[in-house]
C-alpha positions in Angstrom: -22.6 -16.5 -68.1 -24.0 -13.3 -69.6 -27.5 -14.3 -68.7 -26.6 -15.0 -65.1 -24.8 -11.7 -64.9 -27.9 -9.8 -66.2 -30.1 -11.7 -63.7 -27.8 -10.8 -60.8 -27.7 -7.1 -62.0 -31.5 -6.9 -62.1 -31.8 -8.4 -58.6 -29.3 -5.9 -57.2 -31.1 -3.0 -59.0 -34.5 -4.1 -57.5 -32.9 -4.4 -54.1 -31.4 -0.9 -54.2 -34.8 0.5 -55.4 -36.6 -1.2 -52.5 -34.1 0.4 -50.0 -34.1 3.8 -51.6 -37.9 4.2 -51.9 -39.1 6.3 -49.0 -41.0 4.7 -46.2 -44.1 6.8 -45.5 -45.5 6.5 -42.1 -49.3 6.1 -41.8 -51.3 9.1 -40.8 -52.7 8.4 -37.4 -56.3 9.4 -36.9 -55.1 11.8 -34.3 -53.7 14.0 -37.1 -57.3 15.2 -37.5 -57.4 15.6 -41.2 -60.4 15.2 -43.5 -60.6 14.9 -47.2 -63.3 16.7 -49.1 -64.2 15.3 -52.5 -63.6 17.8 -55.4 -65.1 15.9 -58.4 -68.7 15.0 -59.2 -68.0 11.4 -58.4 -64.7 9.7 -57.3 -63.8 6.0 -57.3 -62.8 4.5 -54.0 -60.4 1.6 -54.5 -59.2 -1.4 -52.5 -55.6 -0.2 -52.5 -53.4 2.8 -53.3 -53.3 2.7 -57.1 -55.4 2.6 -60.3 -54.8 -1.2 -60.6 -56.9 -1.9 -57.5 -60.6 -2.7 -57.8 -63.2 0.0 -57.3 -65.3 -0.8 -54.2 -67.4 2.4 -54.0 -68.0 5.9 -55.4 -68.2 9.0 -53.3 -69.7 12.4 -54.3 -68.5 16.0 -54.5 -68.3 18.0 -51.3 -68.5 14.8 -49.1 -65.9 14.7 -46.4 -64.2 11.7 -44.8 -61.5 11.2 -42.1 -58.0 10.4 -43.4 -56.4 7.4 -41.7 -53.3 6.6 -43.9 -51.3 7.8 -46.9 -49.1 6.2 -49.5 -47.4 8.3 -52.2 -50.3 10.3 -53.8 -53.1 8.1 -52.4 -55.1 8.6 -49.2 -56.9 6.0 -47.2 -60.3 7.2 -46.0 -62.7 6.0 -43.3 -66.0 5.7 -45.2 -68.0 4.4 -42.2 -67.3 2.7 -38.9 -65.8 -0.5 -40.4 -65.3 0.5 -44.1 -62.1 2.0 -45.6 -60.9 2.7 -49.1 -58.3 4.6 -51.1 -58.7 7.7 -53.3 -56.3 9.8 -55.4 -55.0 12.6 -53.3 -55.1 15.1 -56.2 -58.9 14.8 -56.4 -59.6 15.9 -52.9 -58.9 18.8 -50.6 -57.2 18.2 -47.3 -58.6 20.1 -44.3 -57.2 20.4 -40.9 -59.7 19.9 -38.1 -59.1 22.2 -35.2 -60.1 20.2 -32.1 -61.9 22.7 -29.9 -61.5 21.7 -26.3 -64.9 20.9 -24.9 -63.6 20.0 -21.5 -63.8 22.3 -18.5 -60.3 23.7 -19.0 -60.2 27.3 -17.8 -57.9 30.3 -18.4 -57.8 33.5 -16.5 -56.9 37.0 -17.5 -53.9 38.4 -15.7 -54.8 42.1 -16.5 -57.8 44.4 -16.5 -59.1 45.4 -19.9 -57.8 42.4 -21.9 -59.4 42.8 -25.4 -61.4 40.0 -26.9 -61.2 40.0 -30.7 -63.1 38.2 -33.4 -59.9 36.7 -34.8 -56.2 36.1 -33.9 -54.7 39.5 -34.6 -54.9 43.2 -33.7 -56.7 43.9 -37.0 -59.8 42.0 -35.9 -62.7 43.7 -34.3 -62.9 44.1 -30.5 -65.9 42.2 -29.3 -65.4 42.4 -25.5 -63.0 42.6 -22.6 -61.8 40.4 -19.8 -61.2 41.8 -16.3 -58.3 40.7 -14.2 -59.1 37.3 -12.6 -62.0 36.6 -14.8 -62.2 33.0 -15.9 -63.3 31.7 -19.4 -63.2 28.4 -21.2 -60.2 27.5 -23.3 -60.9 26.3 -26.9 -57.7 26.5 -28.9 -54.3 28.2 -29.3 -51.8 29.2 -31.9 -48.4 30.7 -31.5 -49.5 34.1 -30.1 -53.3 34.0 -29.6 -55.7 31.9 -27.6 -59.3 31.1 -28.6 -61.8 31.3 -25.8 -65.5 30.8 -25.2 -67.4 33.4 -23.2 -71.2 33.7 -22.9 -71.5 31.2 -25.8 -69.4 33.5 -28.1 -66.0 32.5 -29.6 -63.2 35.1 -29.4 -59.4 35.4 -29.4 -57.1 37.0 -26.8 -53.4 37.6 -26.6 -51.8 34.6 -24.9 -49.3 36.9 -23.2 -51.9 38.0 -20.6 -53.4 34.7 -19.7 -53.0 32.2 -16.8 -53.8 28.7 -17.8 -55.9 26.8 -15.4 -58.2 28.1 -12.7 -56.1 30.7 -10.8 -56.7 33.1 -8.0 -57.0 36.7 -9.0 -53.8 37.7 -7.1 -51.7 35.4 -9.1 -49.9 36.1 -12.4 -47.4 34.3 -14.6 -43.7 34.2 -14.4 -42.0 33.1 -17.6 -38.6 31.8 -18.1 -36.9 32.2 -21.5 -33.8 31.2 -23.4 -31.7 33.7 -25.3 -31.6 32.9 -29.1 -29.2 35.7 -30.2 -25.4 35.2 -30.0 -25.2 38.3 -27.8 -28.1 40.5 -26.7 -28.0 44.0 -25.2 -29.7 44.5 -21.8 -31.2 48.0 -21.7 -32.4 50.4 -19.0 -35.7 51.1 -20.8 -37.9 49.3 -23.4 -36.4 51.2 -26.3 -33.4 51.1 -28.6 -32.6 54.5 -27.0 -32.3 52.9 -23.6 -28.8 52.8 -22.1 -27.0 49.4 -22.5 -26.3 48.1 -19.0 -25.2 44.6 -19.7 -25.5 41.6 -22.1 -26.9 38.1 -22.2 -25.7 35.4 -24.4 -27.1 32.5 -26.5 -28.8 29.7 -24.5 -28.6 31.8 -21.3 -31.8 31.6 -19.3 -33.6 34.7 -18.0 -36.6 35.2 -15.7 -39.3 37.4 -17.4 -41.1 39.8 -15.2 -43.3 41.5 -17.7 -43.7 42.3 -21.4 -44.3 45.6 -23.2 -45.0 45.6 -26.9 -41.7 44.3 -28.5 -39.7 44.3 -25.2 -39.3 41.9 -22.3 -38.6 43.0 -18.7 -36.2 40.6 -17.0 -34.5 40.2 -13.5 -31.0 41.8 -13.7 -28.5 42.6 -10.9 -31.1 42.7 -8.1 -33.5 44.8 -10.2 -35.1 44.7 -13.6 -34.0 45.7 -17.1 -35.2 45.1 -20.7 -34.3 43.0 -23.7 -35.8 42.8 -27.2 -38.7 40.2 -27.3 -37.6 38.8 -30.7 -34.5 37.2 -29.3 -35.8 35.2 -26.3 -37.7 31.9 -26.6 -40.3 31.3 -23.8 -39.7 28.0 -22.2 -41.6 27.5 -19.0 -44.4 29.2 -17.0 -45.0 29.1 -13.3 -47.2 30.9 -10.9 -46.2 33.7 -8.6 -47.8 36.8 -6.9 -48.9 39.3 -9.5 -46.8 42.3 -10.2 -49.5 44.9 -11.3 -48.7 47.5 -13.9 -50.4 50.9 -14.2 -51.5 52.7 -17.4 -49.0 55.3 -18.7 -48.8 58.3 -16.5 -49.2 61.0 -19.1 -50.8 63.5 -16.7 -53.9 64.1 -18.8 -57.0 64.7 -16.7 -60.6 65.4 -17.4 -62.6 66.7 -14.4 -65.9 67.0 -16.2 -68.6 65.1 -14.3 -70.9 62.7 -16.1 -72.9 59.5 -15.7 -72.0 56.2 -17.2 -73.1 52.5 -17.3 -70.9 49.6 -16.3 -70.2 47.1 -19.1 -68.1 44.5 -17.3 -69.8 41.5 -15.5 -68.0 42.5 -12.3 -65.8 45.6 -12.1 -63.4 46.2 -9.2 -63.6 49.6 -7.4 -60.1 50.6 -6.1 -58.7 53.1 -3.7 -56.6 54.8 -6.4 -56.4 54.9 -10.2 -54.2 52.0 -10.8 -54.1 48.2 -10.5 -52.1 48.7 -7.3 -55.1 50.3 -5.6 -56.8 48.4 -2.9 -60.1 46.8 -3.9 -62.9 48.6 -2.1 -65.7 46.6 -3.6 -67.3 45.9 -7.0 -70.0 47.3 -9.3 -72.0 45.1 -11.7 -72.9 45.2 -15.3 -75.7 47.6 -15.9 -75.0 49.7 -12.8 -75.1 53.5 -13.4 -72.3 55.4 -11.8 -71.3 59.1 -11.6 -67.8 59.8 -12.9 -66.1 62.7 -11.0 -63.0 62.8 -13.1 -60.7 60.8 -15.5 -57.0 60.3 -15.1 -54.8 58.1 -17.3 -57.7 55.8 -18.4 -59.0 55.5 -14.8 -62.3 57.1 -13.7 -63.1 58.3 -10.2 -66.7 57.5 -9.3 -69.0 58.2 -6.4 -69.1 55.0 -4.3 -70.6 54.2 -0.9 -70.8 57.9 0.2 -67.2 58.5 -0.9 -65.2 57.9 -4.1 -63.3 55.1 -5.7 -61.6 54.3 -9.0 -62.5 52.0 -11.9 -61.1 51.3 -15.3 -62.7 53.7 -17.8 -62.7 51.2 -20.6 -65.5 49.3 -18.7 -67.8 52.3 -18.7 -70.1 53.4 -21.4 -70.9 57.1 -21.2 -74.6 57.8 -21.2 -75.6 59.1 -24.6 -77.4 62.2 -23.3 -74.1 63.6 -22.0 -71.8 65.7 -24.2 -69.0 63.6 -25.7 -66.2 66.2 -25.4 -64.3 64.1 -22.8 -63.0 62.0 -25.7 -60.8 64.8 -26.8 -58.5 64.0 -23.9 -57.5 60.7 -25.7 -54.1 60.4 -27.1 -52.6 58.1 -29.8 -49.3 56.4 -29.4 -47.0 55.6 -32.4 -46.1 51.9 -32.5 -43.7 51.8 -35.4 -40.6 53.9 -36.2 -40.9 55.9 -39.3 -44.7 56.4 -39.2 -46.0 59.1 -41.6 -48.1 61.9 -40.1 -49.9 63.6 -43.0 -51.5 66.9 -43.7 -54.8 65.3 -44.5 -56.7 62.0 -43.9 -55.4 60.1 -46.9 -52.1 58.5 -48.1 -52.2 60.9 -51.0 -51.7 63.9 -48.7 -48.2 65.1 -48.1 -46.1 64.0 -45.0 -46.1 66.6 -42.3 -43.9 64.7 -39.8 -42.2 61.3 -39.5 -42.9 59.9 -36.0 -41.2 57.2 -34.1 -42.3 54.4 -31.7 -43.5 55.8 -28.4 -44.4 59.3 -29.7 -47.8 60.5 -28.4 -50.2 63.1 -29.8 -53.4 64.6 -28.6 -56.5 63.4 -30.5 -58.9 66.2 -31.7 -61.4 64.0 -33.4 -61.7 61.1 -35.9 -62.0 61.6 -39.6 -63.2 58.4 -41.1 -60.5 55.8 -40.6 -58.0 58.5 -39.5 -57.2 60.4 -36.3 -57.1 64.2 -36.5 -54.2 65.1 -34.1 -52.4 68.1 -32.7 -48.6 68.3 -33.2 -46.2 70.0 -30.7 -46.4 73.3 -32.7 -50.2 73.2 -32.5 -50.4 72.3 -36.2 -53.3 70.0 -37.1 -52.3 66.7 -38.8 -53.6 63.2 -39.5 -52.5 59.6 -38.9 -54.1 56.3 -40.0 -56.1 54.9 -37.2 -55.1 51.2 -37.7 -51.3 51.8 -37.3 -51.4 53.5 -33.9 -52.5 52.7 -30.4 -55.1 54.8 -28.5 -54.4 56.0 -25.0 -57.7 57.0 -23.4 -61.3 56.1 -23.4 -61.8 55.8 -27.2 -61.5 52.6 -29.1 -58.8 52.0 -31.6 -59.8 52.4 -35.2 -59.6 49.1 -37.0 -58.0 48.7 -40.4 -60.9 49.0 -42.7 -62.2 46.7 -45.4 -60.2 43.6 -44.6 -62.7 40.9 -43.7 -65.2 41.9 -46.4 -62.6 41.2 -49.1 -61.7 37.7 -47.8 -65.1 36.4 -46.8 -66.1 33.4 -48.9 -62.9 33.3 -50.9 -61.3 29.8 -51.6 -57.7 30.0 -50.5 -55.1 27.3 -50.6 -52.2 27.8 -48.2 -49.2 25.6 -49.1 -46.5 25.1 -46.5 -43.5 24.2 -48.6 -41.6 20.9 -48.2 -42.5 18.4 -45.4 -41.8 14.8 -44.4 -38.7 13.4 -46.2 -38.2 16.8 -47.9 -36.8 19.1 -45.3 -36.2 22.0 -47.6 -33.2 24.2 -46.9 -31.3 24.0 -43.6 -30.4 27.2 -41.8 -27.1 28.2 -40.3 -28.0 26.9 -36.9 -29.9 23.9 -38.2 -33.4 25.3 -38.7 -35.4 23.1 -41.1 -37.3 25.1 -43.7 -40.3 22.6 -43.5 -40.8 23.4 -39.8 -40.9 27.2 -40.3 -43.2 27.1 -43.3 -45.7 25.1 -41.3 -45.6 27.6 -38.4 -46.3 30.4 -40.8 -49.0 28.6 -42.7 -51.0 27.7 -39.5 -51.0 31.4 -38.4 -52.2 32.5 -41.8 -54.8 29.8 -41.7 -56.3 31.0 -38.4 -56.5 34.6 -39.6 -58.1 33.8 -42.9 -60.7 31.4 -41.3 -61.6 34.1 -38.7 -62.2 36.5 -41.6 -64.7 34.1 -43.2 -62.5 32.6 -46.0 -62.7 29.0 -47.0 -59.1 27.8 -46.4 -57.3 24.5 -47.0 -53.7 23.6 -46.1 -51.9 21.3 -48.4 -50.4 19.7 -45.3 -51.1 20.3 -41.6 -48.3 18.2 -40.2 -44.8 17.0 -41.1 -45.8 14.9 -44.1 -44.6 14.7 -47.6 -46.9 16.0 -50.3 -45.9 15.8 -54.0 -45.8 19.0 -56.1 -48.5 17.5 -58.4 -50.8 16.9 -55.4 -50.3 20.5 -54.3 -51.3 21.9 -57.7 -54.2 19.5 -58.1 -55.5 20.7 -54.7 -55.5 24.2 -56.2 -57.4 23.1 -59.3 -60.0 20.9 -57.8 -60.5 23.4 -54.9 -61.1 26.1 -57.6 -58.8 28.3 -55.6 -59.2 32.1 -55.8 -55.6 32.2 -54.6 -52.8 29.6 -54.0 -50.0 30.8 -51.7 -46.9 28.6 -51.4 -44.8 29.5 -48.3 -41.0 29.1 -48.3 -37.8 30.3 -46.7 -34.7 31.0 -48.8 -31.0 30.0 -48.8 -27.9 30.9 -50.9 -24.1 30.4 -50.6 -23.6 34.1 -49.9 -24.5 34.4 -46.2 -24.9 38.2 -46.4 -27.9 38.0 -48.7 -31.2 38.7 -46.9 -34.8 39.9 -47.6 -38.2 38.7 -48.9 -39.1 37.9 -52.5 -42.5 37.1 -54.0 -42.6 35.0 -57.2 -45.2 34.7 -60.0 -45.2 32.8 -63.3 -48.3 33.8 -65.3 -49.7 37.3 -66.0 -52.7 36.6 -63.8 -50.3 36.0 -60.9 -48.5 39.3 -61.0 -51.0 41.4 -59.1 -51.3 38.7 -56.4 -47.5 38.6 -55.9 -47.2 42.4 -55.9 -50.0 42.8 -53.3 -48.4 40.2 -51.0 -44.9 41.6 -51.4 -46.1 45.1 -50.5 -48.0 44.1 -47.4 -45.4 41.6 -46.1 -42.7 44.3 -46.3 -44.9 46.8 -44.5 -45.5 44.2 -41.7 -42.0 42.8 -41.3 -39.7 45.7 -42.4 -37.3 43.2 -43.8 -35.3 44.0 -47.0 -37.5 44.2 -50.1 -36.3 42.1 -52.9 -39.5 42.8 -54.9 -41.8 40.5 -56.9 -40.4 38.7 -59.9 -41.0 35.9 -62.3 -40.1 32.4 -61.1 -40.3 29.1 -63.0 -41.6 26.9 -60.1 -43.8 23.8 -60.6 -46.5 25.0 -58.2 -46.7 28.3 -60.3 -46.0 27.0 -63.8 -48.5 24.1 -63.7 -51.2 26.0 -61.7 -54.2 27.2 -63.6 -55.4 29.3 -60.6 -53.8 32.6 -59.4 -50.7 31.6 -57.5 -47.7 33.1 -55.8 -44.6 31.6 -54.1 -43.2 33.5 -51.2 -39.6 33.4 -49.9 -39.9 34.9 -46.5 -36.3 35.4 -45.5 -32.9 33.7 -45.8 -32.1 30.9 -43.4 -28.6 31.1 -44.8 -28.2 34.5 -43.1 -27.6 33.9 -39.4 -29.2 37.2 -38.3 -32.2 36.7 -40.5 -32.6 33.1 -39.4 -32.9 34.3 -35.8 -35.4 36.9 -36.9 -37.8 34.6 -38.8 -37.8 32.1 -35.9 -39.1 34.8 -33.4 -42.8 34.8 -32.5 -43.0 38.5 -33.3 -41.8 38.0 -36.9 -44.2 35.0 -37.4 -47.1 37.1 -36.2 -46.1 40.0 -38.4 -45.4 38.0 -41.6 -48.7 36.1 -41.3 -50.5 39.4 -40.9 -48.7 40.7 -44.0 -49.9 37.7 -46.0 -53.4 38.2 -44.6 -53.4 41.9 -45.6 -51.8 41.2 -49.0 -54.6 38.8 -49.9 -57.2 41.3 -48.8 -55.6 44.0 -51.0 -55.5 41.6 -53.9 -59.1 40.7 -53.7 -60.1 44.3 -53.1 -58.6 45.2 -56.5 -60.6 42.6 -58.3 
């Protein structure tokens, strides 16, 4: 009797185990992952385990497509009709970005759209698109689109693009859904704008235009403004363009000079704005005489009369005095920006400026603008944290790419697959948000020349051991694990960076500093954390908790495209500052 009872118990136990063991879906070839071998030689086996026969050996740095996964084993496509299994902790997984080689076209909806070397405003400007100009579409992330123009790859802001071949007199109309419980509608794109109404969660709005962190919407027969972070773009349709003009600051330069056209084809208009009638065009290389400048527009001699063109498509001939650039202005883009007495962060603060404030530029001083305050006092502001209004180019944040180029970086989106991580107040799954952030970080780092691997590039389960082994065998210069936080107290908010070993402290500190600068969320500091991916990791490693999904307000914030762009930039800069100190 006892023997039969034990046999029955064993059967029941085995049955329960079979039901409780997770079913892992095969990785479809369309997931576009490759595995790069990290050891000198690696055994390829008939099945997913050490008990299976070795059928082949592969060598270090060889790469093969991943076609399936079971537990910590990957099935690789070795050749057209040959497959085998390898231990996942002995390879690096790489996401293949499928660059569109079709004839898909996108069109700029504005004049002067900057083309950058990477997906972010910190990357170098390598060219411009004119309104209506078509280029080839390659790839896209949350906020930026990768294009091909004149056999050169570049990135442009997705907000100013029309997808598909579109006539120049068309633009985009976007519809969005409100994500905040209640959102103020304001008369102007500023927190100082008068509140003229409200929209509520899940309400749909028609978007007319966008300006920095604000969205212009149709409201009561006219237009008004709401904050961009609390509206989710849902659909895009075509409609006649609603041109916008550069800011009317009244600054004028009437000094005549000659310049060369840098755009492939540049519209000449009847007045200095996009609303001016097109009189004709001038071509790249044409020399024109500029009669005066007004608000970034240049009046030129044209067909016996005059017309207006965008100044940013003209290059002033070098023999002419450059004093016209003194009419440029800088615009503050963040509240609480420090204006200093000298061109360094060690100089004292002369003034704290707010978003939208403008100052006349006297000259550049290295990476800083020398500006004139309202009382005629001379002061300085860092060039990479302001926007230029005028003919000069923005100063780029210095020294970023050079510190990241060639570095081996592992970006680890926390959780995935059967492990959803924490669940937010409104149902947000942590695993989804960590992957969003990781992909944006990946694009920025790759554009800077770093060698980057994601521990997962889709909604798949990856064990903690595999994540750590990826760091070891990839000989990572930095391992960054991305997470979002949750506690029972729904009032807790902010960002925390964790380290475990002494070699991790400077990495966590640099990341925390730059992420707080970029996001302006509450700073919970960098602190010790006994996490597996830190404790068992021999490489420099940090674990980031980028906000609390248990706080309803912060959950909405971290889900916004604006936050995702800012936090990924913060991680990017944090890594650069860490490597700079090495």
